[in-house]
N, C-alpha and C positions, 0 to 999 in steps of 0.2 A: 538566435532559435532559444527563446525561452524556456525556463523549466521552472515550474510553479507547485510549490507547497500546498496542500488544501488540507483542510480538517474536515473531513466528512461528518456532517451528522447524522444522527439515527434518523432510520426511515428517511433517505434520499436516494433514489437510483442513481447509480453511477453511468449517465449519456445526461446528453442536453438535450435531445428531442423529447417532445411532449411524449405524455403518457396516461394511461387510464383516471387522471385525478391526483395521482403520486406527484411528491415532489422529485426534480430531478436538479442536479447539478446548475442548472440555467436560473434555479431559485438562490441559488447560494452563492454564487460567483458570476462574475461577467471575465469572460476569458473568451474572446471573440479568436478563430482560428487554433486554441488548445482541444488536443483531446487526451482523455484519459488512457494511462498508462496500465493497462491491468483493471481490475474489478474488485468492488468492496461491496458485499451484499447487500440488500436494502436494510435488513434490522442489524446490521454491522457497522460500527463508528470505528474514526481514525485516519491515518496517514493513506493520502492517495496522491501522486503524481501526475500532472498536466504538461504537455508538452505539444511544440509543432515540426517535431522530427519525427518522421516515420521510422526510420533508421533505429535510433535510441528509443521509441515505443516499442518497436518489436523486441530489440534486445532485453529490454525490462520485463516483458510479460512472459520471454521464452523460457522456460523450465529448464532447459537444458543449461542455461548459464549460471544457476543456482544461486541466483541472487536472494541473501537472506531478508526475511520478513519477521518482524515480531511483532508479536499479541501479545497484551492484556488479555488476560480469558478469567472470568468469573464464572467458579464452576461450583455445582451443587454438594455438597459433600465436603470432607477433608482429605485431598488427595494422599493416596498411601505413597511410602517411600518406592514399592513394587508399580503403584501405576505410572510414577514420574519415570521410573528406568524402563519400561514398557513405553512409553511415548518416545524415548532418549533411543531407544534398540529400534523402533520402527513399528507402526500400527497394522495389521493385515486389516485392510478394507474390502468390500467387494469388487471394488477394480486394481485390487493389487496391494504388494506392501508397500508402506510409505519409507521413504529415506529417513535414516535418524536425526531427530529433532535436539534441539535445549530445550532442556524444560525444568523451570525452578519454580518453589512458593516462593510468592512476594513478601514482605513483612506482613505481620498480622494486621497490624494497624494501616495499611497501605489503603488510601482511598484517593477517588477522581472526582471529578463534575459529577453531578447529580443527572440521570436521565430520564425525560418525560416520554411515556409514562416509566416507572420506576419496573425493576425484577420483579418477580411474583415471590415473595418470602415465604416459607414454610416455618412455623415457630418450633417444630423440633428439627429440623436440619440446616444444620450450619452452611455457609459459605466459604469460599476460598479463592483469593487470587492468585493464579500461575502466570511467568511469562513463559512462552513458547515461540520458539524460532523455528522457521520450517524455510527451506529449499526448493519449494516447488509451488504448485497452486493448481492443485485440483478442487473441483467444484465443492464448496462448503466443507473443506479437510479438516478446518482445527476442529471444528463442532462434532464430526464424525470422528474424529481422533479419541477427543476427550469422552466421547458417549460410549467406545467401542473398551475404552478401560475403566467403566463405572462411574462417570465423574460428567454428566450433562453439562453442555455451556448454557450459562444464564445469562452471559452480556458479554460481547465481544469488541475489544478495541484494536485495532493496527497501531502500534507506537512507532514502527520503525522500518523503513525499506532502505537497503545497505546503509550510506554512511548518513540517512537523513532520518531525523527523530520529530515528533510531535511536539516535541518539548517548547513550550511558550506557545502553541498555536491554541486559541479557543476554538470551541465546535465553530465551524463556517468561516473561520479566518485563514488566510493564506500569507505566504512568504514567498518571494522571488529568489531563485537561488543566482547567485554571482555567476558573471563568465569562466570564474576560474574553478570555483566549486563545480561546474556543470563539466568543465574539460576535464578536471580530475577523475570525475564520476564515470563520464565516458572511456578514459584511458582504463580504469578498473574494470569495465565490461570489455576492453581489448576493441574499442571503436578507434579508428582512425580521427587522427585530430581535425578540427574544422580548419579549412584554407580560411585566412585572413581575408577582410575585405579587399576588394581589388580599389588598388588608388590609381587616377589616374592625372599625371604630369600635367600641369598648364602649360608646359612647353610643347605638349603634345600634338602632332598636326590633327588638324580636323579630320573628322571620317569623310573619306571619299565617296563619290555617287558611283553608281554603274557604269563600266567602262563601255565608250560608244566608237563602234566601228565606223 
């Protein structure tokens, strides 16, 4: 049961089935039998996990298991200490209070790959990258959180899911997770160990046909 890391590019739908002319995962990766574990918005970029294990897929996406997901968020303006503290405490959204998050400023010289098209730039308003780690998965949650504290999101990149990072993955590229890494990940999610493949002894008796009376 393979587990695949994919760096989803900007403006790609998190689905393999055809859409209304927009790019889908089928335009990026050939992964027969694999399905995305969770979603990443069309206008967001970054790490996506693909698997053929339905139980693992459900466990990754179930917010009750509080799997950490980290995002690099380019926001409009220079986020204040108060705004970051607000994100850490939890933000009241129309669908309820968010769980406490981890929120830090990234270095002022932080840079990643260019986006096409680039973000909008306002001459007199700076931008700043922050790292935000959440443990739930509401619709467009990160964007709504930063907007609620006064710093709208301009660009959103998911950089990590649990122990897996986007490091070393260019947009559109993939990495297959080893069986040992996959097993350790499943155990961290309290999933049972996968049974070893069944081995048949060469000395075993051949299967018997139906009994005849």
